[in-house]
C-alpha angles and dihedrals in degrees: 000000000000119000104239094193104046101144094197093059108041093162091055091044094053093045091048090051092051090052089048094047099042088052091045096056095039097248096138098079128082094258132049120238091346092300130125091252128089122234090256093051091049090052089051089054089048092055093048091051094059097068134028091244131006125199106240093225089052089049090053094048093047094052094034092232129164107254094232091050092052090045090057091048093050090046090057092047093050089047088053092044092241096123138024119215115196140162113267113255089222097049120014091202090069123079118217122202125198136173116251122210094271089049090053090050093049092046090049092056092046092049093050093051091049092053089048091051093052092043088054091056091047094054087074091053127085120235092252092051090048089054089049091047095050088047092050094048088051089051091054092050093047093050097045096041094047092236117193122258115264113280093223144011137195136209120234139168122268118286137188110301095017097109089052090048091053093051093046097047092045089051093046097042098043091048094048098043103031105018094241117169127229092276085080093053088048089053093051089049092055091050092052092048091050092050092048094049103038107024117146104214093205094054109023130058142156136203134204121207110217132190128177090002095300132101114258104166148012142194131177130203110202133174115259095172137334090285105024127071126192126219111217143177099012105178131169121184117235092241093068103031113129092036095095095256095134094047091050092049093050093044089052091051093049092049090053094048090052091049089047090056101248118154099203139018123209133186136191124220144139131260113259098043091110104166090056090043091056091052092050091050094049089052089054102259114147125197111262101173142007130182137158120254143158113243140151092006098309144082102252139172109238116214136195117199123193136197126189111216 
């Protein structure tokens, strides 16, 4: 069976998913949803149902159909009295198509069957997996359509599932961007487990940045000693970088550290993580210590930064 998520072969993964999904929804046969219409014909009916009238040239461009192919589809629809095609009153050179009453009836039946088919698939999926599925579909569309980044974000306390998200996103992003191995993900997992099991609510806290209903950043303020706090696990998703999310997370961490009575905040990082370093410098951190090490599959330079509150 094809691996649908093989990251080193995105072309193969996408093609495999196309084969999986077209078979899953029954799009491989000559008819769509056991009707006398093909999938393309059903899509043309859908587009015509969205407006009172559609310019034929616009319909062809929107669906990226060959002009002759679309002409044959519309000819069939006209013969079956599903669609009327007329010259535009504003410009006789343009052809306008609109659904007739019979066309609306046929489309309504096809649309109901399509919804029933998808509902049947979803009956076997848990509520949580439905949420993940819809979120994943949104991600695919955003990537392929070049959707603009979110216009705003908010900071909120940790909620259910956030610790796991922090571990997963650190593992993925640091592997993709810096080549870190799974030992780094294991380190973050230990930090999260320790926070969950031993957190002192008066002196330790964490925040998640959220945009569009999804986590896009994190930061933790944990106790190092009675007078020293440690800033940990600062993360900003690539989709929101440049929006000030990292700066806001660090500022929130420092405000909490002051209110909790700490005298100093430290953080541990590696040389070369320049975007994070610039955030730390703007917040007032200074480099306190630097030494070479081998960690996470690489020779690195470990750094400790410090800020007196």
